[in-house]
C-alpha positions, 0 to 999 in steps of 0.5 A: 486509566481505562483502555480508551485513555491508554490508547489516547495517551500512547497514540499522542506520545508516538505522534508527537515524537513523529511531529518533532522529528518531522519539523526538524527535517522540514522540507523547504524545496519542492524537489524534497516534497514528493520525490527526494530525500537522502539515502539512509543505508540498506537496512534503513532503506529496508525499514523505510520500505517496510514502514511505507508498506505497513498500512491499515490494510496490513495491520487491520485489513489483513487480520480482518479478512483472515478472520472472515475468510480464512484461507482465501485471505492468504492470497493477500499475504502471498500477493503482497510479499510476492510483489516485492520479489517481482520488484527485486528481480525485474525492476528495482535496479533498472529503475534506479539506473534510469534515474527518474523521480516519479512513475509518470516522469519515467513514463514521460521520459521513456516513451517520449510523450507528454500525453503518456506522462499526463495519463500516467500522472492521472492514474497515479493520482487515482491510485493514491486516492483509492489507496488513501480511502482505505487508510482513512477508513482505518484512521477513522475506526481507530479515532472512533475507538480511542475517542468514543466517537462515531465513525464519521467524526473519527475520520474527519479528525484523523484527516485533519491530523494527517494533513496538518503533519504533512503540510508542516513537515513535507517529505524530508522528515518522512524517511527518518520517521519511517525507520522510527515508525517501523520500530514502533509498528513492529513492537506495537503489533507483536508485543500485544500478540505475545501477551494475548497468546500467553493469556490464552494459554498458547506458546507465547514466545513465538505466537506465530507458531503458537496460534496453530494449536488454536486453529486445531482447537477451532476445528475440533471443538467448533468445526471451524476450519480456517485452513480449508481452501476455496470455501469463500471463492473458486481456485480462479478467484484465489489465483486472480487475487494473488496475481493482481496483488503481486503485479499491483505491488510492483506497480504502485507509484509510492513503492517504486519511488523508494528506489530513486533515493538509493545511490546504486543498483546494489543498494536498491536491491538490498533495500528491497531484501531488507524491506521484504524481511521486515514486512514478513515479520508483520505478516507472520503475525496478522493471522494469529490475531484473526485466529485468536479472535475467532476462538474467543468468539467461539468460546462466547457462543459466536461461531460465525464471524462478525463482519462489522468486527473484521477491520477492528479484529486486532483491537477487539480481540485484545479487549475481549481477552482482558489484555491490559489497557496500556497494551491495547493503547500501544497497538492502537498507536502503532496501527494509527501511525501505520495508516497515518504515514501511509496516507502521508506517502500516498498524498505526497505521491499524488501531490508530486504528480500534480506539481511536477508531472502535470504543472511543471512538466506540461503546463508551466516548465518555467515555474519556480520552486516556490510556486511548485511547492505551493501547487504541491501543498494545494494538491495535497489539500485537494486530494485529502478533501476528495479522499475524505468525502469518499471515506465518510461512506467507504465502499468496502472493507479496508483490504478490499478497497486497497485491492482496487488500487493494486488492480489499477496499478497492476493493469496500467503502471506495471506493464508500462514499466515491465516493457519499458525496461525490458523491451526497447521496441515499446513506444508511446503509442503502445504505452497510451493504448496500454494504459487506456486498456488497463483502466478499462480492464480494472473497471470493466466488472462494475461498468459492464458486468450488469450487461455481460456477466462473463465480463464481471467473472473475468475482471472482478474489481479487486482481481482483474489483473490476471486477465487484464495485465497480460491483455495490456501487454499484448495490446502494447506489443501489437500497437508498438509493432504497427507504429514507428519505433522509439528514437535510436538514442533511447534504445541505445541508452537502455542497452548501455546505461540501464542494462549494460553495466553493474554498479 
């Protein structure tokens, strides 16, 4: 079989196994479709967090940006992993104690405002849509690579596959699938890398160390220094990107929702620790693909990176090195599954915001579970259609599109959770003002940058939270201090139940 045939065979085999597991775990209640599921243990919870995190941005976009930008792209590694440290220290246990199922649900209950809940739900949906556009682009590229199609047909077929699975199996199959998924991702990503390092003559048992020698060869023979800082941006832009990705990670609704299915604060924290470990295994490997890709290009006389190759650098590097087709197929299958199930989690988060936080909590509190389930499935289809329309003409690289979602989360959800957990004086007026300010900060660059270039410099579309998040926190504090305090019973609940004891 050729590479394309192996890719199709491996991908179909893996996806079929996920579909079988998903159908066996099929969700039949709306409480399970979007924000439920049983606890699967610390390690299992960590694997679910890692697999939920391992998206096309991690397996395709990260290597692609390092291939293009070298050192600057390490801000993604530091930001994405550092965000989990923020979650571990600041939010994970306290969120579990608060006991709400979705980010908008927390906002509505903590700040006692239907308006705040509605705004948070709309923001959560927007984050899911932006994030999904990046994943759909990855899915489209993989389908076009496997099937020999043009990108537009690839993304359409990929979208149909994702939505078909999601509507059939719902969320209950996803936690089980996520543990299986992480195993598939880790093997499919690292095994071909080991083979690649051996083929190129570098230390292959731990290629994450072996690629350092390849970087030296690039620098000495071809004058390509991927480790030189700030060749593709200033120190400010690097720090802004890193900070934005950190607080954005800590504010992503579909990441925060993982803590609602653990039994206590200790398990929530340990799940984050294991999740961070599993994530690091993959992030440790992505730079090696980028370096080997640049080295093969250089050997072929191509010294400058090829922008069109960036998002497919992992697969193209294997093909260029004449790696056996079955290994290329395994990597394609693992990457496709990562994007596939990230989209599933994102669409379910958006559907939960529509069915629970908007329809049930605000519009029709008497809606039956079957009605809510129908609204959730309809919301899934509507969101998928919107994402597909945008993804047909994607506005940037996979990781760059993803960073916009992180910026929006870091400017809006993160400050609300941070102050909502740790400052009992934060109130509904501050929350609403903060969210609106955060949305403005996120999109200030493209909206106002043409009129005022300083705005674009301070609020770049992918890196706006370094200035935006502190500004939102200040706005929330000032508005809260000049408006009535939250109810005393809520402040007492925070003191006694969220912070008052260990479990």
